[in-house]
N, C-alpha and C positions, 0 to 999 in steps of 0.2 A: 502493500499498499502504498509505502515510500516513506515510512515515518522512521524514528530508530530510537534504539531505546539507551537511557543514560549507559556511559562504559563504567560509571560505580553502580550502578545496578545490576552489570549483567556481572561484575567481577564478585559482586555481592552474594549472587545467585548462586555460584561456582560451590563455596560452602554448603548450598545444600543438596548436593551431585552423591552421587555413593562414591565411593573410593577408586572403583575401578570403573567410572567413567567417564567420558572424553567430550569434552565444550570441545564443540565444532562453531567456530566464528564466519558467517558471508561476511566478509570487507570489503565484498565488490564496489559497493559504492560510497568508500570511506573517505575518499578524497573530496566528495561534494558536501558531508556531513559538517556539522558543527566540533568545532575542540573537544565538548563534553560528551560526542558518543566514543571519543576512543577508550579502549579499554586500558584502565591502568595494573595491568599485570607483566611482571617480564614475560618475555618474548620466547624465551627457553622454561615457562611453565611445564611441566611435563604433564598438566591435565588439561592441554589449553591447544589448537592448531587454529591458525588463521588463513583463511583463504581468500586471496585477491585475485585480480586482473589488471591487465593492462586495456581489455574491451570497452572500459566505460571510457571516464576520466580521461584515460591518453589515448582512447580514439583508435586504440586497435584490433577492432573486433575482429575483422576477420584474420589475423595474425593467431587467431587461438592462443595466446601466453597467459597463463593461472598459473599461480604459482603458492607455494602453502609456506607456514612462517610458522616453528614449532621447537621444541628440544630437539637436539641432536639425536638423541636415541628413537625418537616419534619418528623424525625423516627419513631416519635410515629405514625404518620399518617399510615406508611410502615406496623408497626405491625398490624395494623387493618385488615390488605390483606396477609400480606406474609402466606406463608406456613410452620405451625409453628412445620412443622415433616421432614422439607427439609435437614437436617441437624443434622446428629446423633451424638450422645458424643464422639465416637472414631474420626470423622471427624475434632471435634471441640479440641481434645486432641492432635491432628498430627499437626492442625495451630499451635495452641499458640507454640509448640515445634518447629515446624518451622520460627516462627516468631522471635523466640530467637536466633535461631541459624546463626548467623547473621556471621559466618565466611564460613559456608557455602553456604552462600547466596552470597556473596562476591567472592567465586569459581564460585558459576554456572555465575553470570556477566562476569566475567572474561574470560571465556570459551566461552561464546556467542559473546563475542566481537570478542573475535580469530577466531571463526566460520562465523564470518558476514565478515570479512577482508577478509578470506579464496576463501569461497563464492565468493566475489566480485573480487578476482582476478581470479580467474575461468572463473567466466563470462566474463572477459576484456580479458582473454586470448583466448579465444572463438570468439570475436566479440560482444559480447553482450555489453548493459552498464545498469549495477548494480546501481540502487536508492538507496539515502540515506536510513538507516536504525536507527528503534531507538525499536527495537522487538529483536524478536528471531526470525527472519526469514527477507532473501532479498529478496526483488522485483525486477525483471531482466526484463529489455526491451528486447523482443527478434527482436524489428523491425518487419516491414510487420505487420500483424494483425492479429486478434483471429483464424484466420482458419490455420497460420503456428506456433504457438505459442500453440494449441491444437494439431495439430500433433507431434510437441516437447514433449509434455506434454505423448503423445500415445509412440511414439520412448522412450524414457526413462522409460518409463512402460515394455516394451518389455527387455528392460537391467535391471531390480530391482529397478529401479529410481523412487520413487513416489512422484512427485512436485504436487502443486496444482496452478490453474489460478483464477485469480481477476473474476471478474463477469461479468460485461457490458463493451463494446467498450466507449473510446476508450482503457481503461484498461485493454480489453482482449488480448492484443497484448502484455501484461508480466505474466511471470510465477511467482510464489513463491516459492521459496526452506527454507526448515527450516534447522535452525544451527543441526548439528551432531555433532558427535565423529572426531576424525579425520583420522578412518578408514571410518567413513562415506563419510567426504569429497572428502576422494580417490576413491572412487568407483564412484561418480559424477563427476572428473577431468576425470574419465578414460572413461565413457559413455557420456558424454557429445558432447564429437567432433565428434563419429560416430552417435549418435544422430540426430545433427545437419547436418551431412553429408547425411543424409538419407530424410531429408524435404526441403534440400536447393535443 
């Protein structure tokens, strides 16, 4: 849904897990979230593994660069079962270059933050409820039920705007709108009122 849990709460929840449990953190959108979302645990804590990707903030979705951070002994176990040919050298070089380009990452983060605000404004202007987002999309509550949200998705698609729906009730009353350029969001702002009129 795009929300995040404060890192302090995640760290506290670790104490409630059984001793033989592993906490797997999905940190795919970490670069878009607030500092408070960072989990204040050592990277080598043997109870935790963090999954990250270059597909989101770094814009390398086609390269399929994902990685895990964890205790050396834990990572060694993953090495035994990992697909050793899953990531080619070009993807690795690209990921290292992207990681070093902090200015570009800051630019992307700023653009996404601005786009989230604009999507939220467009939603509110059309009587919809945007949910807080720590990602590169905004979940928008369409009111009603899943049928209304599906009808809105279809009406937007006929106007050249593709948005996604969350999966099951009650979340299926919402749609997910990805961040885009100013031109992209201008298309959304124009299409949304007509699409809503069609489904109301």
